[in-house]
C-alpha positions, 0 to 999 in steps of 0.5 A: 499499499505504497504512498506513491501514485502514478505520475503519468503526464496529463493535460486538463482532466475534465469530468464535468458530467458524471454519466453524460458519456462524453470524453473523459467523463466519470463513466469512462466511456468515450461513446457512453455505450460500449459492450453492455454490462449491468446498468449504465455504470455512470448513469444519474447522480451519485447519492453519496460521494463519501463513505467508509471502506472499513467501517467496522473492522475488528481483528478477529484473529487477535482477540486480545487487541480487539478487547483492548480497543473495545475497553479503551473506547468503552464498548461493552461488546462487539455488537455495541461497537458495530451499532455505534459506528453505524450511528456515527456514519449516519450522523456524518451524512455518509451512509455508504459502506463496503461490506466485507465477505470472505470466502474461506473455501469449501463453499463457505463465506464468512460475512463481516458482522457489520454487514447485516447491521447496515443492511437493516439500517434502511438508509445505508448503501452497502456494496459486497466486497468478495475476497478469498482468504489466502491461500485459497486463490482458485474458483471451483464449483463449490465457490460458484454455488456459494457465491450464487447463494451469497448474492441472492441472500443479499438482494439489497446489495447492487454492487459486487467487488471480486477480489482485493489488491491481487497485485499485492495480496495474492501469491505473485507467482500465480496471480497472473492466472489465478486472479483472472480465473477467479474473476471471470468465474465470479463475474458470470455467477454475479451477472446470472444471480443479479443481472442489473448489479454492477461488478467491480474489478479488484482494487489496484494497491500500489500506484506507481508509474507506468513502467512499474511492476504493479501497473504491468500486473494489472494490465496483464489481468485485463488482457486475460479477462478480455481474452476470456470473451465474456458476453457482457462488459467485464466490469462496471467499476474500476477501483483505485486505492490511494494512501498518500503521505500528502495527496497531490492533484498531479498524482490523482488526475494523472492516475485516473487518466492512466487507468482510464486509458488502460481500460479503454485501450482494451475496448472496455467503455461505460466504466465508472471510477471509484476509490474504495480505499483511501485515507490520510493519517495524523501523527508520525507512523513508522512506515517508511516514507511517511512524514509526520502529519498534524490534524490540520494537515489531515483536514486540509488535505482531505478537502483538497483530495476530495476536490481533486478526485472529483475533478478526475472523475472519481464518483465515490470515495471510501475513507478507510475507517471512522474510529482509529484502528486497534493497530495496523501495518506499521501503525499507518492505518492505526492513525487514519481514523477520524476519532482517536481510540486512546491507544496510539500516539495520543496516549503519550501526548501531553496532556493525553488525548482521550479515547473518543475525541474527534479529530479536526478532519471529522468536522471536514468530513461531515461538512463535505459528506452532507454537502456532496449529495446527489452529485451529477458531475464535477469540474475545475473551472479555474485554479483553486475552484472545484465545482460539484453539480447538484440539482439544487445548485452547485457546491464549490470547494475553493483554495489557493492553488498554483499561486492563485489567491483570488477566485471568481465563481460564475453562473450562480443562481442564488442571491447569496452564497455561504462560505464556510472554512473547512478546517476547524480553528483552535476552538473547533469552529468553522467560521461562515460568511455570507457573500452577495451574488452580483450578475450571477457572479461572486469573487473572493480571496482564498488561501491554503485552507479549503472553503466550502461555498454553497447557495445561501438558504 
């Protein structure tokens, strides 16, 4: 899960309409059609832009760590933890969750405990993440029967992902043949069990330049999948994982363009682009190449990353987790939550930061999640100006960029706009000002701190 991302040169990447089907749109189709899959992957507005990839994630194989986490957060049981994170995600305005379903072999799937909770919550959108637990990396009749039963048992799930990071998590000596075989057999099962469900290709883990091993591995996967001659579009969504020390526009837009080119050059169109794993940490993790980051860094970069991904045509963004984890790879994931758990660096801070304390990015995430609802497109009209289209009027994220410290927003329908700082100050406040719109235009000064601009009520 490297912090480096593709640095492929890219001119202006414009995604002005998510689902219009024109060049460089978020649905990825140059002609809006291509070989049919389920529903049109990029059709309509996106109900939610922000969700969580690992909302409820306890270490089942390490019960002592799981219990230490539950004790630190004051949870009486695992169930209390799951119920709490579901309630927290709903309150944040981000009821969009990746549901983990592990295939353990011999026709058996293990479904993560949080899945039925979000399915019965009523207002959550959950997608199925199907992944074999190593060393199982092959598909057989027992797998097909179990997957068919799994899909039919979860009729509310309309999106299914087959595998996870096969360029990293699978045995690389056999992945070139085993992952495409797994995907092709699984794809046909899902298409038969739920013809209008969307299928996600496994997410790519390490994002290097186009000469790197990971990029080449995924190109090999695509070649093998296309060669299988599936009767429908092989997949409807391409998933790009992103775990930077600090995000950059060039990395995000360059990667999206390169992935889109990798897909479309093989004749696959009508594909959506999501990021089902991303996150930014606080503190000073021990992982190589990870610089110390403050709460302010995390909150500021969260807003900018969402803006840059929107411009690049990434329709859905799944932040890794809400509450800091029990521990993880070189404590990198441990520091990625929006709420402290009291077990990390915060325990030795002076004064210690209590478990349950919200980071500044918690507020940033909530403001963005609630503003970016039913979004139909995103674009970058000018440096530092990121516009998200909604039926009730556009929403902007603005900040100083490329030396530009004054921006102008055009085509506004409201008489006034509200401008809210997206990074809380020392008192936890996000000041809001109201500006008058003149001739459908408003001008404002900006700095490095992102601001959210919405139509005034």
